[in-house]
C-alpha positions as CSV (number, residue, x, y, z in Angstrom):
1,X,0.0,0.0,0.0
2,X,1.4,3.4,-1.0
3,X,1.9,6.2,1.5
4,X,-1.0,8.1,0.0
5,X,-3.3,5.1,0.3
6,X,-2.3,4.6,3.9
7,X,-3.4,8.1,4.6
8,X,-6.9,7.3,3.5
9,X,-7.1,4.0,5.5
10,X,-9.2,4.4,8.6
11,X,-11.2,7.4,7.5
12,X,-15.0,7.1,7.3
13,X,-16.6,7.8,3.9
14,X,-17.3,11.5,4.6
15,X,-13.8,12.1,6.0
16,X,-12.3,10.3,3.0
17,X,-14.3,12.5,0.7
18,X,-12.9,15.5,2.4
19,X,-9.3,14.1,2.1
20,X,-9.7,13.2,-1.6
21,X,-11.3,16.6,-2.6
22,X,-8.0,18.4,-3.1
23,X,-9.1,21.2,-5.3
24,X,-11.2,24.1,-4.0
25,X,-13.5,25.6,-3.2
26,X,-14.7,23.1,-0.5
27,X,-17.0,23.8,2.4
28,X,-17.0,21.1,5.2
29,X,-19.9,21.3,7.7
30,X,-18.5,19.3,10.6
31,X,-20.8,18.5,13.5
32,X,-19.5,18.2,17.0
33,X,-17.3,15.2,17.6
34,X,-17.1,14.2,13.9
35,X,-13.3,14.3,13.5
36,X,-12.9,17.5,11.5
37,X,-9.2,17.9,12.5
38,X,-8.5,14.4,11.4
39,X,-10.3,15.0,8.1
40,X,-8.5,18.2,7.2
41,X,-5.0,17.2,8.3
42,X,-5.4,14.0,6.2
43,X,-6.6,16.1,3.3
44,X,-3.5,18.3,3.5
45,X,-1.1,15.3,4.0
46,X,-2.8,13.4,1.1
47,X,-2.4,16.4,-1.2
48,X,1.3,16.6,-0.3
49,X,1.8,12.8,-0.7
50,X,0.1,12.8,-4.2
51,X,2.1,15.7,-5.4
52,X,-1.0,18.0,-5.8
53,X,0.3,20.3,-3.1
54,X,3.8,21.7,-2.5
55,X,3.9,21.7,1.3
56,X,5.4,25.2,1.4
57,X,2.5,26.6,-0.6
58,X,-0.2,25.5,1.8
59,X,-1.4,27.8,4.6
60,X,-3.6,26.2,7.3
61,X,-5.2,28.8,9.6
62,X,-7.1,28.3,12.9
63,X,-8.0,30.5,15.9
64,X,-5.9,29.5,18.9
65,X,-2.2,28.8,19.3
66,X,-3.1,25.4,20.9
67,X,-5.2,24.4,17.9
68,X,-2.5,25.5,15.5
69,X,0.1,23.5,17.5
70,X,-2.1,20.4,17.5
71,X,-2.6,20.7,13.7
72,X,1.1,21.1,13.2
73,X,1.9,18.0,15.3
74,X,-0.6,15.9,13.4
75,X,0.7,17.0,10.0
76,X,4.2,16.1,11.2
77,X,3.0,12.6,12.1
78,X,1.3,12.3,8.7
79,X,4.5,13.3,6.7
80,X,3.8,17.0,6.0
81,X,5.8,18.8,8.7
82,X,6.7,21.8,6.5
83,X,3.1,23.0,5.9
84,X,2.5,26.4,7.5
85,X,-0.1,26.2,10.4
86,X,-0.8,29.5,12.0
87,X,-3.5,31.6,13.7
88,X,-4.9,34.5,11.7
89,X,-2.9,36.9,13.9
90,X,0.3,35.0,13.5
91,X,0.1,34.8,9.8
92,X,-0.9,38.5,9.5
93,X,1.9,39.6,11.8
94,X,4.5,37.6,9.9
95,X,3.5,39.3,6.6
96,X,3.3,42.7,8.2
97,X,6.8,42.5,9.7
98,X,8.1,41.4,6.3
99,X,6.4,44.1,4.1
100,X,6.3,47.1,6.4
101,X,10.0,47.9,6.4
102,X,10.1,47.4,2.7
103,X,7.3,49.8,2.1
104,X,7.9,52.4,4.7
105,X,11.6,52.1,5.5
106,X,11.0,51.6,9.3
107,X,10.3,48.8,11.6
108,X,6.7,47.6,12.3
109,X,5.0,49.7,15.0
110,X,5.3,48.5,18.5
111,X,2.6,46.1,19.5
112,X,1.1,47.0,22.9
113,X,1.2,44.2,25.5
114,X,-2.3,45.1,26.8
115,X,-4.8,47.7,25.7
116,X,-6.1,48.1,29.3
117,X,-3.9,51.1,30.2
118,X,-4.6,52.8,26.9
119,X,-8.4,52.3,27.3
120,X,-8.3,53.5,30.9
121,X,-6.4,56.7,29.8
122,X,-8.9,57.3,27.0
123,X,-11.8,56.9,29.4
124,X,-10.3,59.3,31.8
125,X,-9.7,61.9,29.1
126,X,-13.4,61.6,28.2
127,X,-14.5,61.9,31.9
128,X,-15.5,58.3,32.2
129,X,-14.5,56.8,35.6
130,X,-15.3,53.3,36.7
131,X,-14.0,50.0,37.9
132,X,-11.6,47.8,36.0
133,X,-14.7,45.8,34.8
134,X,-15.9,48.9,32.9
135,X,-12.5,49.3,31.3
136,X,-12.5,45.7,30.3
137,X,-16.0,46.1,28.7
138,X,-14.8,49.2,26.8
139,X,-11.7,47.3,25.6
140,X,-14.0,44.4,24.4
141,X,-16.2,46.9,22.5
142,X,-13.1,48.4,20.8
143,X,-12.1,44.9,19.7
144,X,-15.6,44.2,18.4
145,X,-15.8,47.4,16.4
146,X,-12.4,46.9,14.8
147,X,-12.8,43.2,13.8
148,X,-16.3,44.2,12.5
149,X,-14.5,46.7,10.2
150,X,-16.4,49.6,11.9
151,X,-14.1,52.6,12.3
152,X,-14.5,54.7,15.5
153,X,-16.0,57.5,13.4
154,X,-18.9,55.2,12.3
155,X,-19.3,53.4,15.6
156,X,-22.4,55.4,16.8
157,X,-24.6,54.6,13.9
158,X,-23.5,51.0,13.5
159,X,-23.7,50.3,17.3
160,X,-27.2,51.7,17.4
161,X,-28.3,49.5,14.5
162,X,-27.0,46.4,16.3
163,X,-28.3,47.4,19.8
164,X,-24.8,47.4,21.3
165,X,-24.5,48.4,24.9
166,X,-21.6,48.9,27.2
167,X,-22.7,48.9,30.8
168,X,-24.8,52.0,31.4
169,X,-22.8,54.3,29.1
170,X,-24.6,56.0,26.2
171,X,-23.4,55.5,22.7
172,X,-22.0,59.0,22.3
173,X,-19.8,58.5,25.4
174,X,-18.5,55.1,24.1
175,X,-17.8,56.7,20.8
176,X,-15.7,59.4,22.4
177,X,-13.7,56.8,24.3
178,X,-13.0,54.8,21.1
179,X,-11.8,58.0,19.3
180,X,-9.6,59.0,22.2
181,X,-8.1,55.5,22.3
182,X,-7.1,55.8,18.6
183,X,-5.6,59.2,19.3
184,X,-3.5,57.8,22.2
185,X,-2.3,54.9,20.1
186,X,-1.1,57.3,17.4
187,X,0.6,59.5,20.0
188,X,2.5,56.5,21.4
189,X,3.3,54.9,18.0
190,X,1.6,51.6,19.1
191,X,-0.8,49.2,17.5
192,X,-3.0,46.6,19.1
193,X,-3.8,43.0,18.2
194,X,-6.7,44.0,16.0
195,X,-4.5,46.5,14.1
196,X,-2.3,43.5,13.1
197,X,-5.2,42.2,10.9
198,X,-6.3,45.6,9.7
199,X,-2.8,46.9,8.8
200,X,-1.9,43.7,7.0
201,X,-5.2,43.9,5.2
202,X,-4.5,47.5,4.2
203,X,-0.9,46.8,3.1
204,X,-2.0,43.9,0.8
205,X,-4.9,45.9,-0.6
206,X,-2.9,49.0,-1.3
207,X,0.3,47.4,-2.5
208,X,-0.2,45.0,-5.5
209,X,3.4,43.7,-5.4
210,X,3.0,42.7,-1.7
211,X,-0.3,40.9,-2.5
212,X,1.2,39.2,-5.5
213,X,4.1,37.9,-3.4
214,X,1.8,36.4,-0.8
215,X,-0.3,34.8,-3.5
216,X,2.8,33.3,-5.1
217,X,3.8,31.9,-1.8
218,X,0.5,30.4,-0.8
219,X,-1.7,28.7,-3.3
220,X,-3.9,26.5,-1.1
221,X,-5.7,27.6,2.0
222,X,-7.5,25.7,4.8
223,X,-9.4,27.5,7.5
224,X,-10.6,25.6,10.6
225,X,-13.4,26.8,12.9
226,X,-14.8,29.0,10.0
227,X,-18.0,29.7,12.0
228,X,-15.8,31.8,14.3
229,X,-14.4,34.0,11.5
230,X,-15.1,37.7,11.9
231,X,-15.4,40.3,9.0
232,X,-11.7,41.4,9.3
233,X,-10.5,37.8,9.0
234,X,-12.8,37.1,6.2
235,X,-11.6,40.2,4.3
236,X,-8.0,39.2,4.9
237,X,-8.6,35.7,3.5
238,X,-10.2,37.2,0.4
239,X,-7.1,39.3,-0.1
240,X,-4.8,36.3,0.3
241,X,-6.9,34.4,-2.2
242,X,-7.0,37.3,-4.7
243,X,-9.9,35.9,-6.7
244,X,-8.7,32.3,-6.6
245,X,-10.8,29.5,-5.2
246,X,-8.3,27.1,-3.8
247,X,-9.7,27.2,-0.3
248,X,-11.3,24.7,2.1
249,X,-13.2,26.0,5.1
250,X,-14.4,23.8,8.0
251,X,-17.0,24.8,10.6
252,X,-20.2,24.1,12.4
253,X,-22.8,26.9,12.4
254,X,-24.4,25.3,15.4
255,X,-21.3,26.1,17.4
256,X,-21.2,29.8,16.7
257,X,-21.2,31.3,20.2
258,X,-18.9,34.3,19.9
259,X,-21.2,36.7,18.0
260,X,-20.7,39.3,20.8
261,X,-17.0,39.3,19.8
262,X,-17.7,39.8,16.0
263,X,-17.9,36.2,14.8
264,X,-20.7,35.4,12.4
265,X,-22.2,32.1,11.2
266,X,-23.4,34.0,8.2
267,X,-19.9,34.1,6.8
268,X,-19.9,30.3,6.8
269,X,-23.4,30.2,5.5
270,X,-22.5,32.6,2.6
271,X,-19.5,30.6,1.5
272,X,-21.5,28.7,-1.1
273,X,-23.0,31.9,-2.4
274,X,-19.6,33.4,-2.8
275,X,-18.4,30.2,-4.5
276,X,-21.5,28.7,-6.2
277,X,-19.5,25.8,-7.5
278,X,-18.1,24.9,-4.0
279,X,-18.4,21.2,-3.0
280,X,-20.3,20.9,0.3
281,X,-19.3,17.9,2.4
282,X,-21.1,17.1,5.7
283,X,-19.4,15.2,8.6
284,X,-22.2,13.7,10.6
285,X,-20.7,10.6,12.3
286,X,-20.2,11.6,15.9
287,X,-17.4,9.6,17.6
288,X,-17.6,11.4,20.9
289,X,-21.0,10.8,22.5
290,X,-23.5,8.1,23.1
291,X,-26.7,7.9,21.0
292,X,-28.7,9.3,23.9
293,X,-26.6,12.4,24.1
294,X,-26.5,12.8,20.3
295,X,-30.3,12.5,20.0
296,X,-30.7,15.2,22.7
297,X,-28.2,17.5,20.9
298,X,-30.1,17.1,17.6
299,X,-33.4,17.9,19.3
300,X,-32.0,21.2,20.6
301,X,-32.9,22.7,17.2
302,X,-36.4,22.5,15.8
303,X,-36.6,20.5,12.6
304,X,-37.3,22.5,9.5
305,X,-36.7,25.9,11.2
306,X,-34.5,28.6,9.8
307,X,-32.3,28.1,12.9
308,X,-31.2,24.6,11.9
309,X,-28.1,25.4,9.8
310,X,-25.7,22.6,10.5
311,X,-26.0,18.8,10.5
312,X,-27.9,16.2,12.4
313,X,-25.4,14.0,14.1
314,X,-25.4,10.2,14.0
315,X,-23.6,8.5,17.0
316,X,-21.1,5.8,16.2
317,X,-20.9,4.6,19.8
318,X,-22.7,2.0,21.9
319,X,-25.7,3.1,23.9
320,X,-25.0,4.6,27.3
321,X,-27.1,5.6,30.3
322,X,-30.1,7.8,29.9
323,X,-29.6,11.5,30.3
324,X,-30.6,12.6,33.8
325,X,-32.9,15.6,34.1
326,X,-33.0,16.8,37.7
327,X,-35.1,19.6,39.2
328,X,-34.1,21.0,42.6
329,X,-36.0,23.2,45.0
330,X,-33.3,25.8,45.3
331,X,-29.7,26.6,44.2
332,X,-27.8,25.2,47.2
333,X,-29.7,22.0,46.9
334,X,-28.8,21.8,43.2
335,X,-25.1,22.3,43.9
336,X,-25.2,19.6,46.6
337,X,-27.1,17.3,44.3
338,X,-24.6,17.8,41.5
339,X,-21.7,17.3,43.9
340,X,-23.2,14.1,45.1
341,X,-23.7,12.9,41.5
342,X,-20.0,13.6,40.8
343,X,-19.1,11.5,43.9
344,X,-21.3,8.7,42.6
345,X,-19.8,8.8,39.2
346,X,-16.3,8.6,40.7
347,X,-17.4,5.5,42.6
348,X,-18.5,4.0,39.3
349,X,-14.9,4.4,38.0
350,X,-14.9,7.8,36.3
351,X,-11.9,9.9,37.3
352,X,-12.5,13.4,38.6
353,X,-10.4,14.8,35.8
354,X,-12.8,13.2,33.3
355,X,-15.8,15.2,34.7
356,X,-17.0,18.8,34.3
357,X,-19.6,21.0,35.8
358,X,-20.7,23.6,33.3
359,X,-22.7,26.8,33.9
360,X,-23.6,30.0,32.1
361,X,-21.6,32.6,34.0
362,X,-18.6,32.7,36.4
363,X,-20.7,33.9,39.4
364,X,-22.4,30.5,39.4
365,X,-19.2,28.7,40.4
366,X,-19.3,29.6,44.1
367,X,-22.1,27.2,45.0
368,X,-20.4,24.3,43.3
369,X,-17.0,25.2,44.7
370,X,-18.5,25.0,48.2
371,X,-20.5,21.8,47.5
372,X,-17.5,19.9,46.1
373,X,-15.3,21.1,48.9
374,X,-17.8,19.9,51.5
375,X,-17.4,16.4,50.0
376,X,-13.7,16.6,49.7
377,X,-13.8,16.5,45.9
378,X,-10.9,18.2,44.1
379,X,-11.7,20.7,41.3
380,X,-10.1,23.1,38.9
381,X,-11.5,26.3,37.5
382,X,-11.0,26.8,33.8
383,X,-11.0,30.4,32.3
384,X,-11.7,32.1,35.6
385,X,-10.7,32.6,39.3
386,X,-12.3,30.9,42.3
387,X,-15.2,32.9,43.6
388,X,-13.3,34.1,46.8
389,X,-10.2,34.9,44.8
390,X,-12.0,37.5,42.6
391,X,-10.8,41.0,43.2
392,X,-14.3,42.4,43.8
393,X,-15.1,39.6,46.3
394,X,-11.9,40.1,48.2
395,X,-12.5,43.9,48.3
396,X,-16.1,43.3,49.5
397,X,-15.1,41.0,52.3
398,X,-12.4,43.5,53.4
399,X,-15.0,46.3,53.6
400,X,-17.5,44.1,55.4
401,X,-14.8,43.1,57.9
402,X,-14.0,46.8,58.5
403,X,-17.7,47.5,59.0
404,X,-18.0,44.6,61.5
405,X,-15.0,46.0,63.5
406,X,-16.7,49.4,63.5
407,X,-19.9,47.8,64.8
408,X,-17.9,46.5,67.7
409,X,-19.7,44.2,70.1
410,X,-23.1,45.3,69.0
411,X,-25.8,42.6,69.3
412,X,-27.9,41.0,66.6
413,X,-28.7,43.3,63.7
414,X,-32.2,43.0,62.1
415,X,-31.0,45.3,59.3
416,X,-28.2,43.0,58.2
417,X,-29.2,42.8,54.5
418,X,-29.6,46.6,54.1
419,X,-26.3,47.1,55.9
420,X,-24.5,44.8,53.5
421,X,-26.1,46.5,50.6
422,X,-24.9,49.9,51.9
423,X,-21.4,48.6,52.2
424,X,-21.4,47.2,48.7
425,X,-22.9,50.4,47.4
426,X,-19.6,52.1,48.2
427,X,-18.2,49.8,45.5
428,X,-20.8,51.0,43.1
429,X,-23.1,48.0,43.5
430,X,-26.8,48.6,42.9
431,X,-29.9,46.5,43.3
432,X,-30.5,46.5,39.6
433,X,-28.4,44.5,37.3
434,X,-26.6,46.2,34.3
435,X,-28.5,46.1,31.1
436,X,-25.8,44.3,29.1
437,X,-23.4,41.3,29.5
438,X,-19.7,41.6,30.0
439,X,-17.2,42.2,32.8
440,X,-19.5,44.8,34.5
441,X,-22.3,42.3,34.6
442,X,-19.9,39.6,35.9
443,X,-18.7,41.9,38.7
444,X,-22.3,42.8,39.6
445,X,-23.2,39.1,39.7
446,X,-20.3,38.4,42.1
447,X,-21.3,41.1,44.5
448,X,-25.0,40.2,44.2
449,X,-24.0,36.6,45.2
450,X,-22.7,38.1,48.5
451,X,-26.1,39.8,49.0
452,X,-27.8,36.5,48.4
453,X,-25.5,34.7,50.9
454,X,-26.5,37.4,53.4
455,X,-30.2,36.8,52.8
456,X,-29.7,33.0,53.1
457,X,-27.8,33.6,56.4
458,X,-30.7,35.7,57.8
459,X,-33.2,33.0,56.9
460,X,-31.1,30.4,58.7
461,X,-30.2,32.7,61.6
462,X,-32.4,35.8,62.1
463,X,-30.1,37.0,64.8
464,X,-27.0,37.1,62.5
465,X,-24.8,40.2,62.7
466,X,-22.1,41.6,60.4
467,X,-19.5,39.7,62.5
468,X,-21.5,36.5,61.9
469,X,-21.6,37.2,58.2
470,X,-17.9,37.9,57.9
471,X,-17.2,34.7,59.8
472,X,-19.4,32.7,57.5
473,X,-17.8,34.2,54.4
474,X,-14.3,33.4,55.8
475,X,-15.5,29.8,56.5
476,X,-16.7,29.5,52.9
477,X,-13.4,30.9,51.6
478,X,-11.4,28.4,53.7
479,X,-13.5,25.5,52.6
480,X,-13.0,26.5,49.0
481,X,-9.5,25.1,49.1
482,X,-6.8,25.6,46.4
483,X,-8.1,24.1,43.2
484,X,-6.5,20.8,42.0
485,X,-5.2,20.2,38.5
486,X,-6.5,16.6,38.8
487,X,-10.0,17.5,39.8
488,X,-13.4,18.1,38.4
489,X,-13.4,21.0,35.9
490,X,-15.6,23.9,36.7
491,X,-16.2,26.1,33.6
492,X,-18.6,28.4,31.8
493,X,-20.1,27.1,28.6
494,X,-18.0,29.5,26.6
495,X,-14.7,28.3,28.0
496,X,-15.8,24.6,27.6
497,X,-15.9,24.9,23.8
498,X,-13.5,22.5,22.1
499,X,-13.2,20.3,25.2
500,X,-14.8,17.0,26.2
501,X,-15.3,14.8,29.3
502,X,-16.7,11.4,30.1
503,X,-19.3,12.9,32.4
504,X,-20.8,16.4,32.1
505,X,-23.1,18.1,34.6
506,X,-24.9,21.0,32.9
507,X,-26.2,23.1,35.8
508,X,-28.5,26.1,36.1
509,X,-30.6,25.3,33.0
510,X,-33.5,27.6,33.8
511,X,-35.1,30.6,32.2
512,X,-33.0,33.7,33.0
513,X,-29.8,31.7,33.2
514,X,-30.0,29.7,29.9
515,X,-31.1,31.6,27.9
516,X,-29.5,34.4,29.9
517,X,-31.8,37.2,31.1
518,X,-30.3,39.8,28.8
519,X,-31.0,37.7,25.7
520,X,-34.3,39.2,24.4
521,X,-33.9,39.5,20.6
522,X,-34.4,36.3,18.5
523,X,-30.8,36.3,17.4
524,X,-29.7,36.4,21.0
525,X,-32.0,33.6,21.9
526,X,-30.5,31.5,19.1
527,X,-27.0,32.2,20.3
528,X,-28.0,30.9,23.7
529,X,-29.5,27.8,22.1
530,X,-26.2,27.2,20.3
531,X,-24.4,27.7,23.7
532,X,-26.6,25.0,25.2
533,X,-25.9,22.7,22.3
534,X,-22.1,23.2,22.9
535,X,-22.6,22.2,26.5
536,X,-24.5,19.0,25.7
537,X,-22.0,17.9,23.1
538,X,-19.1,18.1,25.6
539,X,-20.2,14.9,27.2
540,X,-18.9,11.5,26.0
541,X,-21.0,9.0,28.0
542,X,-22.9,10.5,31.0
543,X,-24.9,13.7,31.1
544,X,-26.9,15.3,33.8
545,X,-28.9,18.5,33.2
546,X,-30.2,20.3,36.3
547,X,-32.0,23.5,37.4
548,X,-33.6,24.9,40.5
549,X,-37.1,26.4,40.8
550,X,-36.1,28.9,43.5
551,X,-32.9,30.8,44.4
552,X,-32.9,30.0,48.1
553,X,-34.4,27.4,50.4
554,X,-38.0,28.3,51.3
555,X,-38.2,30.8,48.4
556,X,-41.1,31.0,46.0
557,X,-40.7,28.5,43.1
558,X,-41.1,30.9,40.3
559,X,-38.3,29.6,38.0
560,X,-39.1,27.5,35.0
561,X,-36.9,25.0,33.3
562,X,-35.2,26.4,30.2
563,X,-37.3,26.4,27.0
564,X,-34.4,24.5,25.4
565,X,-35.4,21.4,27.4
566,X,-39.0,21.3,26.1
567,X,-38.3,18.7,23.4
568,X,-35.6,16.9,25.4
569,X,-36.8,15.8,28.8
570,X,-39.6,13.3,29.3
571,X,-43.1,14.9,28.9
572,X,-44.2,13.4,32.2
573,X,-42.4,12.5,35.4
574,X,-41.2,8.9,35.7
575,X,-44.0,6.6,36.7
576,X,-46.7,9.0,35.7
577,X,-49.4,7.8,33.3
578,X,-50.7,11.3,32.5
579,X,-49.7,12.5,29.1
580,X,-49.0,16.2,28.8
581,X,-50.3,18.2,25.8
582,X,-47.5,20.2,24.2
583,X,-48.7,23.6,23.0
584,X,-47.7,24.9,19.6
585,X,-44.4,26.9,19.8
586,X,-42.6,29.5,17.8
587,X,-40.4,28.1,15.1
588,X,-37.7,30.8,15.8
589,X,-37.5,31.2,19.6
590,X,-39.6,28.2,20.6
591,X,-41.8,30.1,23.0
592,X,-45.5,29.1,23.3
593,X,-47.7,30.7,20.7
594,X,-50.8,32.6,21.4
595,X,-53.9,31.4,19.5
596,X,-53.7,34.3,17.0
597,X,-50.0,33.4,16.3
598,X,-50.4,29.7,15.6
599,X,-51.5,30.1,12.0
600,X,-48.1,31.7,11.1
601,X,-46.1,29.5,13.5
602,X,-44.0,32.5,14.6
603,X,-44.6,34.7,17.7
604,X,-45.2,38.4,17.5
605,X,-41.7,39.2,19.0
606,X,-39.8,37.3,16.3
607,X,-39.2,38.3,12.7
608,X,-41.1,36.2,10.1
609,X,-38.9,33.3,8.9
610,X,-40.7,33.1,5.5
611,X,-40.8,35.3,2.3
612,X,-43.9,37.4,2.8
613,X,-44.0,38.5,-0.8
614,X,-43.8,34.9,-2.0
615,X,-46.5,33.9,0.4
616,X,-48.8,36.6,-0.9
617,X,-48.0,35.6,-4.5
618,X,-48.8,32.0,-3.6
619,X,-52.1,33.0,-2.1
620,X,-53.0,35.0,-5.2
621,X,-52.1,32.0,-7.4
622,X,-54.3,29.8,-5.2
623,X,-57.3,32.1,-5.5
624,X,-57.0,32.1,-9.3
625,X,-56.4,28.3,-9.4
626,X,-59.3,27.5,-7.1
627,X,-61.8,29.5,-9.0
628,X,-65.3,28.8,-7.6
629,X,-64.0,26.1,-5.3
630,X,-62.9,26.7,-1.7
631,X,-59.2,27.9,-1.6
632,X,-58.2,25.2,0.8
633,X,-59.0,22.5,-1.7
634,X,-55.8,23.6,-3.6
635,X,-53.6,24.1,-0.5
636,X,-54.2,25.5,3.0
637,X,-52.2,28.4,4.3
638,X,-49.9,26.2,6.3
639,X,-48.6,24.5,3.2
640,X,-48.1,27.9,1.4
641,X,-46.3,29.2,4.4
642,X,-43.9,26.3,4.4
643,X,-43.3,26.7,0.6
644,X,-42.5,30.4,1.1
645,X,-40.1,29.5,4.0
646,X,-38.3,26.5,2.5
647,X,-38.4,27.7,-1.2
648,X,-38.1,24.3,-2.8
649,X,-36.1,24.1,-6.0
650,X,-37.3,20.7,-7.2
651,X,-40.2,18.3,-7.1
652,X,-38.2,16.1,-4.7
653,X,-37.9,19.1,-2.3
654,X,-41.6,19.8,-2.7
655,X,-42.4,16.3,-1.7
656,X,-40.7,16.8,1.7
657,X,-43.4,19.4,2.7
658,X,-46.3,18.1,4.6
659,X,-49.5,18.4,2.6
660,X,-47.9,18.1,-0.8
661,X,-48.3,14.5,-2.1
662,X,-47.7,13.0,-5.6
663,X,-51.1,14.0,-6.8
664,X,-50.7,17.7,-5.7
665,X,-47.2,17.7,-7.3
666,X,-48.6,16.5,-10.6
667,X,-51.4,19.1,-10.6
668,X,-49.6,22.1,-9.2
669,X,-45.8,21.3,-8.8
670,X,-44.6,23.2,-11.9
671,X,-46.6,26.3,-11.0
672,X,-45.3,26.3,-7.4
673,X,-41.7,25.9,-8.5
674,X,-42.1,28.7,-11.1
675,X,-43.4,31.1,-8.4
676,X,-40.5,30.2,-6.2
677,X,-38.0,30.8,-9.0
678,X,-39.5,34.2,-9.7
679,X,-39.0,35.1,-6.0
680,X,-35.3,34.4,-6.0
């Protein structure tokens, strides 16, 4: 067997198709756990082995240094060690450092180590004063605007269109900070990480000789995680290609969870429009998870809805245990229940390092840190600090300790909660949460957790004082021992992307947490749905999904399980013989529909997901076709709505629509297809 043939051995049919499709353009839609890295590295190595690719003319681009290193290692093992594997920033910086001195006769501008100080100075110039969390949010907004190719001068109008918010600042103030930040950069002769992309893009766009040299060097491009590409990166790739089509992109639109940072699944979706002749290959065989977990992941997305870009996975593993859906009365009980489930899984032979507890935001970690510590279970926090190590929590405890000392030996304090709120107000904490997500919201959640702990303490001990509270907080901090590198992983859903564990405990899956409370627009709800999907697909064999109906013990049970669970968990409790009736739900956000909304299948708060002009044309055609007969004898409105949403291009596609059988296709098929063609 030749070296090239050996590279294809062991690949599944779809992976092999990717490997053998050596000429672009190629779009690979790779579902979670389907072996996309294996497929694209074998494609590159196979191209080198067959002589189609010169290894030095291939540029493979991904998003993290770790992913690039993994790809480089695999290519080395497959006999293609000299293929360039880089992040977008690394590739752009290498080109910028090469061309800048040639064009301008000076070295590349100095790259700032961190933009935090620059943003803080810009905010101060504009009279904006706030905690570090506000500066972090402003820095994030600067990054978003730049990778979205929105100059600071255009920020106000574009941010308003996209409903961008930074804490409680108005758009004019944010704009002034962005402009001041650019001024300070110019004064200091520095550039930031986003400028690396933008300046490289400008150099190649403005200097034909530089662009020609890049294009001579690189003739074949592979882009991994293409669903995470932002407009700046997409524009840079276009310049690298220079009108050529030797490009293979790989991604999963169902794992687009960084829209807030500029990523857009639309870029992946539009690839086949940009390249109408592109070959589209789907990787659907999931090698990570059990059939039970894969079935749940598939059901996160309503079938036939506009939100179902991506693939339906097919598990290649043996069946595993059923997914556990657990409802708890309050948060501490949920944390204790999850910790006990972790201990039980460990007794069944699953190592702690092969388990993870995932949640929506960092502030949720505290309950699980404490519950795990109570049982002596080691843990490690990924992408964040332990609750009691966070700067705002340490500061709050210091202030509360000082207030307790000032209180002296005073007796029980019936106003403990207001007293704590007053202390925290000196840190800028308010009873109302910030309107937007980000570092300011995270800080608010951490401080609000201290208020919640105080309220819980008062319920348990009505005579509690400030001294009692401080002692309780110090006890909790001591119990939350130093995290262990060999323990259970605690992580937010965002930081869990790209990872996997034998057992996953997905916690806090209730309305207001997942989807998060700030997600109100349909696009935001769909981002939260994709985030939930990412969480589910991290699990290899065991999965437990949990939520609590109240925040504290004895509290009113006002919380509802997340809408994302509606099609996943059993319709009735175990052992119950009563069958629940599922109400019609919106195709876009999946909320229950009012009676008046059921005809269209979309709630009033969501945009229509069908072509309204085509729908009216179809209804007009139906009236003319029916003549004196009732219109429904041709087609009812539900069928016409589905036609105007799906826009079938062939009789085979027409046949997939409920209500259009062979007889209807024979009578009306050509007329329907013609109306659809006219609408395109």
